mmCIF file as gemmi writes it, N, C-alpha and C atoms, coordinates in Angstrom:
data_model
loop_
_atom_site.group_PDB
_atom_site.id
_atom_site.type_symbol
_atom_site.label_atom_id
_atom_site.label_alt_id
_atom_site.label_comp_id
_atom_site.label_asym_id
_atom_site.label_entity_id
_atom_site.label_seq_id
_atom_site.pdbx_PDB_ins_code
_atom_site.Cartn_x
_atom_site.Cartn_y
_atom_site.Cartn_z
_atom_site.occupancy
_atom_site.B_iso_or_equiv
_atom_site.pdbx_formal_charge
_atom_site.auth_seq_id
_atom_site.auth_asym_id
_atom_site.pdbx_PDB_model_num
ATOM 1 N N . MET Axp A 1 ? -28.264 22.183 15.879 1 0 ? 1 A 1
ATOM 2 C CA . MET Axp A 1 ? -27.03 21.997 16.496 1 0 ? 1 A 1
ATOM 3 C C . MET Axp A 1 ? -26.914 22.908 17.515 1 0 ? 1 A 1
ATOM 4 N N . GLU Axp A 2 ? -27.427 22.977 18.865 1 0 ? 2 A 1
ATOM 5 C CA . GLU Axp A 2 ? -27.37 24.385 19.688 1 0 ? 2 A 1
ATOM 6 C C . GLU Axp A 2 ? -25.781 24.602 19.806 1 0 ? 2 A 1
ATOM 7 N N . ASN Axp A 3 ? -24.735 23.655 20.067 1 0 ? 3 A 1
ATOM 8 C CA . ASN Axp A 3 ? -23.465 23.977 20.402 1 0 ? 3 A 1
ATOM 9 C C . ASN Axp A 3 ? -22.629 24.088 18.94 1 0 ? 3 A 1
ATOM 10 N N . SER Axp A 4 ? -23.202 24.316 17.772 1 0 ? 4 A 1
ATOM 11 C CA . SER Axp A 4 ? -22.31 24.184 16.847 1 0 ? 4 A 1
ATOM 12 C C . SER Axp A 4 ? -21.612 25.332 16.24 1 0 ? 4 A 1
ATOM 13 N N . THR Axp A 5 ? -20.171 25.17 15.417 1 0 ? 5 A 1
ATOM 14 C CA . THR Axp A 5 ? -19.34 26.191 15.039 1 0 ? 5 A 1
ATOM 15 C C . THR Axp A 5 ? -19.95 25.973 13.425 1 0 ? 5 A 1
ATOM 16 N N . LYS Axp A 6 ? -19.984 27.295 13.103 1 0 ? 6 A 1
ATOM 17 C CA . LYS Axp A 6 ? -19.986 27.757 11.673 1 0 ? 6 A 1
ATOM 18 C C . LYS Axp A 6 ? -18.799 27.556 10.898 1 0 ? 6 A 1
ATOM 19 N N . TYR Axp A 7 ? -18.618 26.798 9.694 1 0 ? 7 A 1
ATOM 20 C CA . TYR Axp A 7 ? -17.662 27.017 8.794 1 0 ? 7 A 1
ATOM 21 C C . TYR Axp A 7 ? -17.841 27.388 7.315 1 0 ? 7 A 1
ATOM 22 N N . GLU Axp A 8 ? -17.057 27.484 6.49 1 0 ? 8 A 1
ATOM 23 C CA . GLU Axp A 8 ? -17.297 27.448 5.26 1 0 ? 8 A 1
ATOM 24 C C . GLU Axp A 8 ? -15.969 26.749 4.352 1 0 ? 8 A 1
ATOM 25 N N . ILE Axp A 9 ? -15.978 25.93 3.56 1 0 ? 9 A 1
ATOM 26 C CA . ILE Axp A 9 ? -14.882 25.415 2.977 1 0 ? 9 A 1
ATOM 27 C C . ILE Axp A 9 ? -15.167 25.813 1.528 1 0 ? 9 A 1
ATOM 28 N N . LEU Axp A 10 ? -13.837 26.058 0.795 1 0 ? 10 A 1
ATOM 29 C CA . LEU Axp A 10 ? -13.586 26.417 -0.267 1 0 ? 10 A 1
ATOM 30 C C . LEU Axp A 10 ? -13.052 25.421 -1.17 1 0 ? 10 A 1
ATOM 31 N N . TYR Axp A 11 ? -13.548 24.97 -2.451 1 0 ? 11 A 1
ATOM 32 C CA . TYR Axp A 11 ? -12.275 24.033 -2.98 1 0 ? 11 A 1
ATOM 33 C C . TYR Axp A 11 ? -12.282 24.422 -4.334 1 0 ? 11 A 1
ATOM 34 N N . ILE Axp A 12 ? -10.842 24.092 -5.028 1 0 ? 12 A 1
ATOM 35 C CA . ILE Axp A 12 ? -11.116 24.481 -6.201 1 0 ? 12 A 1
ATOM 36 C C . ILE Axp A 12 ? -11.21 22.882 -7.018 1 0 ? 12 A 1
ATOM 37 N N . ILE Axp A 13 ? -11.986 22.678 -7.953 1 0 ? 13 A 1
ATOM 38 C CA . ILE Axp A 13 ? -11.927 21.384 -8.772 1 0 ? 13 A 1
ATOM 39 C C . ILE Axp A 13 ? -11.147 21.524 -9.892 1 0 ? 13 A 1
ATOM 40 N N . ARG Axp A 14 ? -10.516 20.671 -10.747 1 0 ? 14 A 1
ATOM 41 C CA . ARG Axp A 14 ? -9.389 20.696 -11.716 1 0 ? 14 A 1
ATOM 42 C C . ARG Axp A 14 ? -10.631 20.936 -12.879 1 0 ? 14 A 1
ATOM 43 N N . PRO Axp A 15 ? -10.226 21.993 -13.978 1 0 ? 15 A 1
ATOM 44 C CA . PRO Axp A 15 ? -11.466 22.581 -14.499 1 0 ? 15 A 1
ATOM 45 C C . PRO Axp A 15 ? -11.86 21.517 -15.854 1 0 ? 15 A 1
ATOM 46 N N . ASP Axp A 16 ? -10.903 20.439 -16.037 1 0 ? 16 A 1
ATOM 47 C CA . ASP Axp A 16 ? -11.013 19.726 -17.244 1 0 ? 16 A 1
ATOM 48 C C . ASP Axp A 16 ? -12.108 18.519 -16.745 1 0 ? 16 A 1
ATOM 49 N N . ILE Axp A 17 ? -12.291 18.364 -15.366 1 0 ? 17 A 1
ATOM 50 C CA . ILE Axp A 17 ? -13.376 17.472 -14.777 1 0 ? 17 A 1
ATOM 51 C C . ILE Axp A 17 ? -14.532 17.37 -16.132 1 0 ? 17 A 1
ATOM 52 N N . ASN Axp A 18 ? -15.409 16.034 -16.175 1 0 ? 18 A 1
ATOM 53 C CA . ASN Axp A 18 ? -16.62 15.783 -16.837 1 0 ? 18 A 1
ATOM 54 C C . ASN Axp A 18 ? -17.64 16.697 -16.079 1 0 ? 18 A 1
ATOM 55 N N . ASP Axp A 19 ? -18.933 17.034 -16.25 1 0 ? 19 A 1
ATOM 56 C CA . ASP Axp A 19 ? -20.037 17.12 -15.113 1 0 ? 19 A 1
ATOM 57 C C . ASP Axp A 19 ? -20.156 16.191 -14.447 1 0 ? 19 A 1
ATOM 58 N N . GLU Axp A 20 ? -20.381 15.31 -14.692 1 0 ? 20 A 1
ATOM 59 C CA . GLU Axp A 20 ? -21.112 13.793 -13.956 1 0 ? 20 A 1
ATOM 60 C C . GLU Axp A 20 ? -19.842 13.618 -12.864 1 0 ? 20 A 1
ATOM 61 N N . ALA Axp A 21 ? -18.646 13.603 -13.235 1 0 ? 21 A 1
ATOM 62 C CA . ALA Axp A 21 ? -17.701 13.236 -12.415 1 0 ? 21 A 1
ATOM 63 C C . ALA Axp A 21 ? -17.648 14.155 -11.494 1 0 ? 21 A 1
ATOM 64 N N . LYS Axp A 22 ? -17.696 15.386 -11.374 1 0 ? 22 A 1
ATOM 65 C CA . LYS Axp A 22 ? -17.736 16.613 -10.819 1 0 ? 22 A 1
ATOM 66 C C . LYS Axp A 22 ? -18.731 16.617 -9.539 1 0 ? 22 A 1
ATOM 67 N N . GLN Axp A 23 ? -20.042 16.083 -10.428 1 0 ? 23 A 1
ATOM 68 C CA . GLN Axp A 23 ? -21.196 16.011 -9.391 1 0 ? 23 A 1
ATOM 69 C C . GLN Axp A 23 ? -20.924 14.862 -8.268 1 0 ? 23 A 1
ATOM 70 N N . GLU Axp A 24 ? -20.154 13.765 -9.163 1 0 ? 24 A 1
ATOM 71 C CA . GLU Axp A 24 ? -20.082 12.375 -7.88 1 0 ? 24 A 1
ATOM 72 C C . GLU Axp A 24 ? -18.722 13.373 -6.928 1 0 ? 24 A 1
ATOM 73 N N . LEU Axp A 25 ? -18.234 13.573 -7.292 1 0 ? 25 A 1
ATOM 74 C CA . LEU Axp A 25 ? -16.732 14.306 -6.369 1 0 ? 25 A 1
ATOM 75 C C . LEU Axp A 25 ? -17.556 15.003 -5.403 1 0 ? 25 A 1
ATOM 76 N N . ILE Axp A 26 ? -18.684 16.205 -6.199 1 0 ? 26 A 1
ATOM 77 C CA . ILE Axp A 26 ? -19.189 17.174 -4.899 1 0 ? 26 A 1
ATOM 78 C C . ILE Axp A 26 ? -20.301 16.237 -3.84 1 0 ? 26 A 1
ATOM 79 N N . ALA Axp A 27 ? -20.71 15.126 -4.487 1 0 ? 27 A 1
ATOM 80 C CA . ALA Axp A 27 ? -21.376 14.046 -3.313 1 0 ? 27 A 1
ATOM 81 C C . ALA Axp A 27 ? -20.606 13.521 -2.477 1 0 ? 27 A 1
ATOM 82 N N . ARG Axp A 28 ? -19.737 12.888 -2.894 1 0 ? 28 A 1
ATOM 83 C CA . ARG Axp A 28 ? -18.893 12.164 -1.949 1 0 ? 28 A 1
ATOM 84 C C . ARG Axp A 28 ? -18.564 13.143 -0.987 1 0 ? 28 A 1
ATOM 85 N N . PHE Axp A 29 ? -17.73 14.03 -1.354 1 0 ? 29 A 1
ATOM 86 C CA . PHE Axp A 29 ? -17.284 14.857 -0.225 1 0 ? 29 A 1
ATOM 87 C C . PHE Axp A 29 ? -18.214 15.882 0.514 1 0 ? 29 A 1
ATOM 88 N N . ASP Axp A 30 ? -19.552 16.08 0.029 1 0 ? 30 A 1
ATOM 89 C CA . ASP Axp A 30 ? -20.561 16.188 1.039 1 0 ? 30 A 1
ATOM 90 C C . ASP Axp A 30 ? -21.083 15.117 2.02 1 0 ? 30 A 1
ATOM 91 N N . LYS Axp A 31 ? -21.011 13.99 1.681 1 0 ? 31 A 1
ATOM 92 C CA . LYS Axp A 31 ? -21.348 12.933 2.171 1 0 ? 31 A 1
ATOM 93 C C . LYS Axp A 31 ? -20.003 12.774 3.585 1 0 ? 31 A 1
ATOM 94 N N . ILE Axp A 32 ? -19.045 12.688 3.071 1 0 ? 32 A 1
ATOM 95 C CA . ILE Axp A 32 ? -17.873 12.774 3.918 1 0 ? 32 A 1
ATOM 96 C C . ILE Axp A 32 ? -18.166 13.374 5.587 1 0 ? 32 A 1
ATOM 97 N N . LEU Axp A 33 ? -18.587 14.645 4.978 1 0 ? 33 A 1
ATOM 98 C CA . LEU Axp A 33 ? -18.93 15.787 6.19 1 0 ? 33 A 1
ATOM 99 C C . LEU Axp A 33 ? -20.224 15.71 6.733 1 0 ? 33 A 1
ATOM 100 N N . THR Axp A 34 ? -21.461 14.732 6.155 1 0 ? 34 A 1
ATOM 101 C CA . THR Axp A 34 ? -22.736 14.447 6.678 1 0 ? 34 A 1
ATOM 102 C C . THR Axp A 34 ? -22.531 13.209 7.854 1 0 ? 34 A 1
ATOM 103 N N . ASP Axp A 35 ? -21.748 11.837 7.253 1 0 ? 35 A 1
ATOM 104 C CA . ASP Axp A 35 ? -21.84 10.923 7.863 1 0 ? 35 A 1
ATOM 105 C C . ASP Axp A 35 ? -20.771 11.322 8.831 1 0 ? 35 A 1
ATOM 106 N N . LEU Axp A 36 ? -20.19 12.362 9.165 1 0 ? 36 A 1
ATOM 107 C CA . LEU Axp A 36 ? -19.642 12.545 10.625 1 0 ? 36 A 1
ATOM 108 C C . LEU Axp A 36 ? -20.035 13.747 11.518 1 0 ? 36 A 1
ATOM 109 N N . GLY Axp A 37 ? -21.273 13.692 11.209 1 0 ? 37 A 1
ATOM 110 C CA . GLY Axp A 37 ? -22.207 14.233 12.044 1 0 ? 37 A 1
ATOM 111 C C . GLY Axp A 37 ? -22.364 16.026 11.76 1 0 ? 37 A 1
ATOM 112 N N . THR Axp A 38 ? -21.713 16.192 10.554 1 0 ? 38 A 1
ATOM 113 C CA . THR Axp A 38 ? -21.723 17.937 10.222 1 0 ? 38 A 1
ATOM 114 C C . THR Axp A 38 ? -23.12 17.923 9.185 1 0 ? 38 A 1
ATOM 115 N N . GLU Axp A 39 ? -23.629 19.343 9.421 1 0 ? 39 A 1
ATOM 116 C CA . GLU Axp A 39 ? -24.957 19.83 9.138 1 0 ? 39 A 1
ATOM 117 C C . GLU Axp A 39 ? -24.28 20.664 8.057 1 0 ? 39 A 1
ATOM 118 N N . ILE Axp A 40 ? -24.726 20.234 6.674 1 0 ? 40 A 1
ATOM 119 C CA . ILE Axp A 40 ? -24.44 21.087 5.17 1 0 ? 40 A 1
ATOM 120 C C . ILE Axp A 40 ? -25.764 22.084 5.095 1 0 ? 40 A 1
ATOM 121 N N . VAL Axp A 41 ? -25.626 23.456 5.152 1 0 ? 41 A 1
ATOM 122 C CA . VAL Axp A 41 ? -26.487 24.495 5.058 1 0 ? 41 A 1
ATOM 123 C C . VAL Axp A 41 ? -26.458 24.778 3.649 1 0 ? 41 A 1
ATOM 124 N N . GLU Axp A 42 ? -25.188 24.679 2.859 1 0 ? 42 A 1
ATOM 125 C CA . GLU Axp A 42 ? -25.532 25.018 1.18 1 0 ? 42 A 1
ATOM 126 C C . GLU Axp A 42 ? -24.199 24.508 0.965 1 0 ? 42 A 1
ATOM 127 N N . SER Axp A 43 ? -24.188 23.913 -0.424 1 0 ? 43 A 1
ATOM 128 C CA . SER Axp A 43 ? -23.212 23.424 -1.098 1 0 ? 43 A 1
ATOM 129 C C . SER Axp A 43 ? -23.268 23.498 -2.339 1 0 ? 43 A 1
ATOM 130 N N . LYS Axp A 44 ? -22.349 24.433 -3.05 1 0 ? 44 A 1
ATOM 131 C CA . LYS Axp A 44 ? -22.994 24.917 -4.344 1 0 ? 44 A 1
ATOM 132 C C . LYS Axp A 44 ? -21.67 25.456 -5.24 1 0 ? 44 A 1
ATOM 133 N N . ASP Axp A 45 ? -21.784 25.413 -6.401 1 0 ? 45 A 1
ATOM 134 C CA . ASP Axp A 45 ? -20.971 25.687 -7.559 1 0 ? 45 A 1
ATOM 135 C C . ASP Axp A 45 ? -20.722 27.629 -7.264 1 0 ? 45 A 1
ATOM 136 N N . TRP Axp A 46 ? -19.599 27.721 -7.093 1 0 ? 46 A 1
ATOM 137 C CA . TRP Axp A 46 ? -19.654 29.26 -6.894 1 0 ? 46 A 1
ATOM 138 C C . TRP Axp A 46 ? -19.486 30.026 -8.584 1 0 ? 46 A 1
ATOM 139 N N . ALA Axp A 47 ? -18.321 29.628 -8.973 1 0 ? 47 A 1
ATOM 140 C CA . ALA Axp A 47 ? -17.676 29.898 -10.311 1 0 ? 47 A 1
ATOM 141 C C . ALA Axp A 47 ? -16.568 29.072 -10.931 1 0 ? 47 A 1
ATOM 142 N N . LYS Axp A 48 ? -16.191 29.518 -11.937 1 0 ? 48 A 1
ATOM 143 C CA . LYS Axp A 48 ? -15.44 28.722 -12.996 1 0 ? 48 A 1
ATOM 144 C C . LYS Axp A 48 ? -14.391 30.456 -13.1 1 0 ? 48 A 1
ATOM 145 N N . LYS Axp A 49 ? -13.212 29.985 -12.114 1 0 ? 49 A 1
ATOM 146 C CA . LYS Axp A 49 ? -12.115 31.392 -12.226 1 0 ? 49 A 1
ATOM 147 C C . LYS Axp A 49 ? -10.897 31.225 -12.734 1 0 ? 49 A 1
ATOM 148 N N . ARG Axp A 50 ? -9.923 32.302 -13.46 1 0 ? 50 A 1
ATOM 149 C CA . ARG Axp A 50 ? -8.717 31.877 -13.599 1 0 ? 50 A 1
ATOM 150 C C . ARG Axp A 50 ? -8.05 32.216 -12.288 1 0 ? 50 A 1
ATOM 151 N N . LEU Axp A 51 ? -7.097 30.973 -12.11 1 0 ? 51 A 1
ATOM 152 C CA . LEU Axp A 51 ? -6.537 30.954 -10.581 1 0 ? 51 A 1
ATOM 153 C C . LEU Axp A 51 ? -5.323 32.078 -10.866 1 0 ? 51 A 1
ATOM 154 N N . ALA Axp A 52 ? -5.022 33.04 -9.657 1 0 ? 52 A 1
ATOM 155 C CA . ALA Axp A 52 ? -3.669 33.636 -9.527 1 0 ? 52 A 1
ATOM 156 C C . ALA Axp A 52 ? -2.549 33.087 -10.142 1 0 ? 52 A 1
ATOM 157 N N . TYR Axp A 53 ? -2.266 31.579 -9.933 1 0 ? 53 A 1
ATOM 158 C CA . TYR Axp A 53 ? -1.117 31.279 -10.242 1 0 ? 53 A 1
ATOM 159 C C . TYR Axp A 53 ? -1.46 29.787 -10.898 1 0 ? 53 A 1
ATOM 160 N N . GLU Axp A 54 ? -0.719 29.527 -11.525 1 0 ? 54 A 1
ATOM 161 C CA . GLU Axp A 54 ? -0.793 28.067 -12.07 1 0 ? 54 A 1
ATOM 162 C C . GLU Axp A 54 ? -0.712 26.829 -10.946 1 0 ? 54 A 1
ATOM 163 N N . ILE Axp A 55 ? -1.532 26.084 -10.872 1 0 ? 55 A 1
ATOM 164 C CA . ILE Axp A 55 ? -1.582 24.675 -9.996 1 0 ? 55 A 1
ATOM 165 C C . ILE Axp A 55 ? -1.702 23.458 -10.868 1 0 ? 55 A 1
ATOM 166 N N . ASN Axp A 56 ? -0.722 22.65 -10.852 1 0 ? 56 A 1
ATOM 167 C CA . ASN Axp A 56 ? -0.721 20.982 -11.37 1 0 ? 56 A 1
ATOM 168 C C . ASN Axp A 56 ? -1.123 21.484 -12.688 1 0 ? 56 A 1
ATOM 169 N N . ASP Axp A 57 ? -0.574 22.366 -13.478 1 0 ? 57 A 1
ATOM 170 C CA . ASP Axp A 57 ? -0.559 22.93 -14.867 1 0 ? 57 A 1
ATOM 171 C C . ASP Axp A 57 ? -1.905 23.471 -15.21 1 0 ? 57 A 1
ATOM 172 N N . TYR Axp A 58 ? -3.148 23.822 -14.307 1 0 ? 58 A 1
ATOM 173 C CA . TYR Axp A 58 ? -3.675 24.634 -14.807 1 0 ? 58 A 1
ATOM 174 C C . TYR Axp A 58 ? -3.849 26.087 -14.271 1 0 ? 58 A 1
ATOM 175 N N . ARG Axp A 59 ? -4.523 26.518 -15.288 1 0 ? 59 A 1
ATOM 176 C CA . ARG Axp A 59 ? -4.812 27.852 -15.279 1 0 ? 59 A 1
ATOM 177 C C . ARG Axp A 59 ? -6.24 28.406 -14.603 1 0 ? 59 A 1
ATOM 178 N N . GLU Axp A 60 ? -7.045 27.706 -14.608 1 0 ? 60 A 1
ATOM 179 C CA . GLU Axp A 60 ? -8.156 27.898 -13.874 1 0 ? 60 A 1
ATOM 180 C C . GLU Axp A 60 ? -9.015 26.899 -13.263 1 0 ? 60 A 1
ATOM 181 N N . GLY Axp A 61 ? -9.793 27.12 -12.329 1 0 ? 61 A 1
ATOM 182 C CA . GLY Axp A 61 ? -10.44 26.286 -11.846 1 0 ? 61 A 1
ATOM 183 C C . GLY Axp A 61 ? -11.996 26.338 -11.189 1 0 ? 61 A 1
ATOM 184 N N . ILE Axp A 62 ? -12.782 25.347 -10.773 1 0 ? 62 A 1
ATOM 185 C CA . ILE Axp A 62 ? -14.029 25.433 -10.571 1 0 ? 62 A 1
ATOM 186 C C . ILE Axp A 62 ? -14.189 25.486 -9.063 1 0 ? 62 A 1
ATOM 187 N N . TYR Axp A 63 ? -14.615 26.838 -8.744 1 0 ? 63 A 1
ATOM 188 C CA . TYR Axp A 63 ? -14.545 27.219 -7.164 1 0 ? 63 A 1
ATOM 189 C C . TYR Axp A 63 ? -15.992 26.347 -6.655 1 0 ? 63 A 1
ATOM 190 N N . HIS Axp A 64 ? -15.837 25.769 -5.602 1 0 ? 64 A 1
ATOM 191 C CA . HIS Axp A 64 ? -17.303 25.537 -4.624 1 0 ? 64 A 1
ATOM 192 C C . HIS Axp A 64 ? -17.14 25.573 -3.585 1 0 ? 64 A 1
ATOM 193 N N . LEU Axp A 65 ? -18.105 25.965 -3.15 1 0 ? 65 A 1
ATOM 194 C CA . LEU Axp A 65 ? -18.41 26.291 -1.783 1 0 ? 65 A 1
ATOM 195 C C . LEU Axp A 65 ? -19.578 25.611 -0.847 1 0 ? 65 A 1
ATOM 196 N N . ILE Axp A 66 ? -18.926 25.41 0.537 1 0 ? 66 A 1
ATOM 197 C CA . ILE Axp A 66 ? -19.755 24.755 1.271 1 0 ? 66 A 1
ATOM 198 C C . ILE Axp A 66 ? -20.032 25.501 2.58 1 0 ? 66 A 1
ATOM 199 N N . THR Axp A 67 ? -21.428 25.915 3.026 1 0 ? 67 A 1
ATOM 200 C CA . THR Axp A 67 ? -21.648 26.852 4.421 1 0 ? 67 A 1
ATOM 201 C C . THR Axp A 67 ? -21.971 25.294 5.105 1 0 ? 67 A 1
ATOM 202 N N . LEU Axp A 68 ? -21.628 25.296 6.549 1 0 ? 68 A 1
ATOM 203 C CA . LEU Axp A 68 ? -21.979 24.106 7.298 1 0 ? 68 A 1
ATOM 204 C C . LEU Axp A 68 ? -21.957 24.543 8.794 1 0 ? 68 A 1
ATOM 205 N N . ASN Axp A 69 ? -22.56 23.798 9.466 1 0 ? 69 A 1
ATOM 206 C CA . ASN Axp A 69 ? -22.359 23.45 11.005 1 0 ? 69 A 1
ATOM 207 C C . ASN Axp A 69 ? -21.81 22.584 11.438 1 0 ? 69 A 1
ATOM 208 N N . ALA Axp A 70 ? -21.075 22.733 12.395 1 0 ? 70 A 1
ATOM 209 C CA . ALA Axp A 70 ? -20.335 21.346 13.035 1 0 ? 70 A 1
ATOM 210 C C . ALA Axp A 70 ? -20.136 21.693 14.465 1 0 ? 70 A 1
ATOM 211 N N . GLU Axp A 71 ? -20.572 20.615 15.506 1 0 ? 71 A 1
ATOM 212 C CA . GLU Axp A 71 ? -20.271 20.506 16.659 1 0 ? 71 A 1
ATOM 213 C C . GLU Axp A 71 ? -19.316 19.86 16.908 1 0 ? 71 A 1
ATOM 214 N N . ASN Axp A 72 ? -18.572 19.078 16.247 1 0 ? 72 A 1
ATOM 215 C CA . ASN Axp A 72 ? -17.018 18.655 16.221 1 0 ? 72 A 1
ATOM 216 C C . ASN Axp A 72 ? -16.027 18.782 14.967 1 0 ? 72 A 1
ATOM 217 N N . ALA Axp A 73 ? -15.265 18.537 15.423 1 0 ? 73 A 1
ATOM 218 C CA . ALA Axp A 73 ? -14.531 19 13.725 1 0 ? 73 A 1
ATOM 219 C C . ALA Axp A 73 ? -14.343 17.785 12.914 1 0 ? 73 A 1
ATOM 220 N N . ASP Axp A 74 ? -14.802 16.622 13.703 1 0 ? 74 A 1
ATOM 221 C CA . ASP Axp A 74 ? -14.254 15.438 12.288 1 0 ? 74 A 1
ATOM 222 C C . ASP Axp A 74 ? -14.51 14.983 11.232 1 0 ? 74 A 1
ATOM 223 N N . GLY Axp A 75 ? -15.676 15.682 10.82 1 0 ? 75 A 1
ATOM 224 C CA . GLY Axp A 75 ? -15.978 15.847 9.205 1 0 ? 75 A 1
ATOM 225 C C . GLY Axp A 75 ? -15.001 16.699 8.952 1 0 ? 75 A 1
ATOM 226 N N . ILE Axp A 76 ? -14.656 17.852 9.302 1 0 ? 76 A 1
ATOM 227 C CA . ILE Axp A 76 ? -13.848 18.613 8.657 1 0 ? 76 A 1
ATOM 228 C C . ILE Axp A 76 ? -12.337 18.089 8.474 1 0 ? 76 A 1
ATOM 229 N N . ASN Axp A 77 ? -11.814 17.661 9.785 1 0 ? 77 A 1
ATOM 230 C CA . ASN Axp A 77 ? -10.645 16.834 9.734 1 0 ? 77 A 1
ATOM 231 C C . ASN Axp A 77 ? -10.473 15.764 8.387 1 0 ? 77 A 1
ATOM 232 N N . GLU Axp A 78 ? -11.361 14.898 8.404 1 0 ? 78 A 1
ATOM 233 C CA . GLU Axp A 78 ? -11.692 14.081 7.281 1 0 ? 78 A 1
ATOM 234 C C . GLU Axp A 78 ? -11.49 14.682 5.974 1 0 ? 78 A 1
ATOM 235 N N . PHE Axp A 79 ? -12.589 15.626 5.604 1 0 ? 79 A 1
ATOM 236 C CA . PHE Axp A 79 ? -12.451 16.347 4.542 1 0 ? 79 A 1
ATOM 237 C C . PHE Axp A 79 ? -11.216 17.065 4.089 1 0 ? 79 A 1
ATOM 238 N N . ASP Axp A 80 ? -10.936 17.233 4.98 1 0 ? 80 A 1
ATOM 239 C CA . ASP Axp A 80 ? -9.264 18.087 5.149 1 0 ? 80 A 1
ATOM 240 C C . ASP Axp A 80 ? -8.41 16.912 4.348 1 0 ? 80 A 1
ATOM 241 N N . ARG Axp A 81 ? -7.865 15.843 5.259 1 0 ? 81 A 1
ATOM 242 C CA . ARG Axp A 81 ? -7.06 14.866 4.847 1 0 ? 81 A 1
ATOM 243 C C . ARG Axp A 81 ? -7.686 14.269 3.805 1 0 ? 81 A 1
ATOM 244 N N . LEU Axp A 82 ? -8.877 14.1 2.988 1 0 ? 82 A 1
ATOM 245 C CA . LEU Axp A 82 ? -9.29 13.358 1.704 1 0 ? 82 A 1
ATOM 246 C C . LEU Axp A 82 ? -8.648 14.234 0.74 1 0 ? 82 A 1
ATOM 247 N N . ALA Axp A 83 ? -9.399 15.453 0.926 1 0 ? 83 A 1
ATOM 248 C CA . ALA Axp A 83 ? -8.819 16.443 -0.129 1 0 ? 83 A 1
ATOM 249 C C . ALA Axp A 83 ? -7.868 16.818 -0.304 1 0 ? 83 A 1
ATOM 250 N N . ARG Axp A 84 ? -6.735 16.901 0.49 1 0 ? 84 A 1
ATOM 251 C CA . ARG Axp A 84 ? -5.554 16.873 0.202 1 0 ? 84 A 1
ATOM 252 C C . ARG Axp A 84 ? -4.896 15.597 -0.647 1 0 ? 84 A 1
ATOM 253 N N . ILE Axp A 85 ? -5.42 14.432 -0.665 1 0 ? 85 A 1
ATOM 254 C CA . ILE Axp A 85 ? -5.195 13.541 -1.52 1 0 ? 85 A 1
ATOM 255 C C . ILE Axp A 85 ? -5.841 13.18 -2.908 1 0 ? 85 A 1
ATOM 256 N N . ASN Axp A 86 ? -6.957 13.89 -3.03 1 0 ? 86 A 1
ATOM 257 C CA . ASN Axp A 86 ? -7.53 13.827 -4.274 1 0 ? 86 A 1
ATOM 258 C C . ASN Axp A 86 ? -6.895 14.811 -5.491 1 0 ? 86 A 1
ATOM 259 N N . ARG Axp A 87 ? -7.05 13.94 -6.605 1 0 ? 87 A 1
ATOM 260 C CA . ARG Axp A 87 ? -6.107 14.521 -7.731 1 0 ? 87 A 1
ATOM 261 C C . ARG Axp A 87 ? -7.255 16.082 -8.455 1 0 ? 87 A 1
ATOM 262 N N . ASP Axp A 88 ? -8.426 15.431 -8.447 1 0 ? 88 A 1
ATOM 263 C CA . ASP Axp A 88 ? -9.374 16.574 -9.102 1 0 ? 88 A 1
ATOM 264 C C . ASP Axp A 88 ? -9.609 17.741 -7.978 1 0 ? 88 A 1
ATOM 265 N N . ILE Axp A 89 ? -9.414 18.002 -6.53 1 0 ? 89 A 1
ATOM 266 C CA . ILE Axp A 89 ? -9.205 18.798 -5.863 1 0 ? 89 A 1
ATOM 267 C C . ILE Axp A 89 ? -7.919 19.845 -5.76 1 0 ? 89 A 1
ATOM 268 N N . LEU Axp A 90 ? -7.659 20.795 -6.466 1 0 ? 90 A 1
ATOM 269 C CA . LEU Axp A 90 ? -6.471 21.425 -6.735 1 0 ? 90 A 1
ATOM 270 C C . LEU Axp A 90 ? -6.264 21.849 -5.245 1 0 ? 90 A 1
ATOM 271 N N . ARG Axp A 91 ? -7.09 23.148 -4.727 1 0 ? 91 A 1
ATOM 272 C CA . ARG Axp A 91 ? -6.563 23.552 -3.544 1 0 ? 91 A 1
ATOM 273 C C . ARG Axp A 91 ? -7.953 23.442 -2.383 1 0 ? 91 A 1
ATOM 274 N N . HIS Axp A 92 ? -7.667 23.372 -1.526 1 0 ? 92 A 1
ATOM 275 C CA . HIS Axp A 92 ? -9.182 23.578 -0.383 1 0 ? 92 A 1
ATOM 276 C C . HIS Axp A 92 ? -8.676 24.699 0.632 1 0 ? 92 A 1
ATOM 277 N N . MET Axp A 93 ? -9.822 24.977 1.306 1 0 ? 93 A 1
ATOM 278 C CA . MET Axp A 93 ? -9.343 26.141 2.516 1 0 ? 93 A 1
ATOM 279 C C . MET Axp A 93 ? -10.844 25.885 3.518 1 0 ? 93 A 1
ATOM 280 N N . ILE Axp A 94 ? -10.836 25.836 4.635 1 0 ? 94 A 1
ATOM 281 C CA . ILE Axp A 94 ? -11.391 25.532 5.551 1 0 ? 94 A 1
ATOM 282 C C . ILE Axp A 94 ? -11.659 26.88 6.552 1 0 ? 94 A 1
ATOM 283 N N . THR Axp A 95 ? -12.237 27.679 6.718 1 0 ? 95 A 1
ATOM 284 C CA . THR Axp A 95 ? -12.261 28.801 7.557 1 0 ? 95 A 1
ATOM 285 C C . THR Axp A 95 ? -13.52 28.537 8.326 1 0 ? 95 A 1
ATOM 286 N N . LYS Axp A 96 ? -13.56 29.237 9.976 1 0 ? 96 A 1
ATOM 287 C CA . LYS Axp A 96 ? -14.487 29.4 10.903 1 0 ? 96 A 1
ATOM 288 C C . LYS Axp A 96 ? -14.92 30.606 10.67 1 0 ? 96 A 1
ATOM 289 N N . VAL Axp A 97 ? -16.366 30.783 10.696 1 0 ? 97 A 1
ATOM 290 C CA . VAL Axp A 97 ? -16.996 31.784 10.454 1 0 ? 97 A 1
ATOM 291 C C . VAL Axp A 97 ? -17.466 32.253 11.695 1 0 ? 97 A 1
ATOM 292 N N . GLU Axp A 98 ? -16.811 33.215 12.197 1 0 ? 98 A 1
ATOM 293 C CA . GLU Axp A 98 ? -17.26 34.095 13.722 1 0 ? 98 A 1
ATOM 294 C C . GLU Axp A 98 ? -18.338 34.801 13.84 1 0 ? 98 A 1
ATOM 295 N N . ALA Axp A 99 ? -19.395 34.088 14.938 1 0 ? 99 A 1
ATOM 296 C CA . ALA Axp A 99 ? -20.555 34.892 15.023 1 0 ? 99 A 1
ATOM 297 C C . ALA Axp A 99 ? -20.899 35.888 14.984 1 0 ? 99 A 1
């Protein structure tokens, strides 16, 4: 991807999700990105951490980090839209990485 931009997406998964459902969630959201032409460099669990403040009655969450390259924002915009309405994702943040 020659004219691609690097991004990081950090999202917090609810802590009481079972492992199989968590893997399905990660695979589904990775696929949303790749189906729309985004190249995933890495998609990994970062840590289970205590939240600074309670979100939806949860005091901790599973942090998942995706590093990616994108030539356009289609996949990122769709990820953003679907992450907002998914009950298993408590919060997400998309960051453009400056070269």
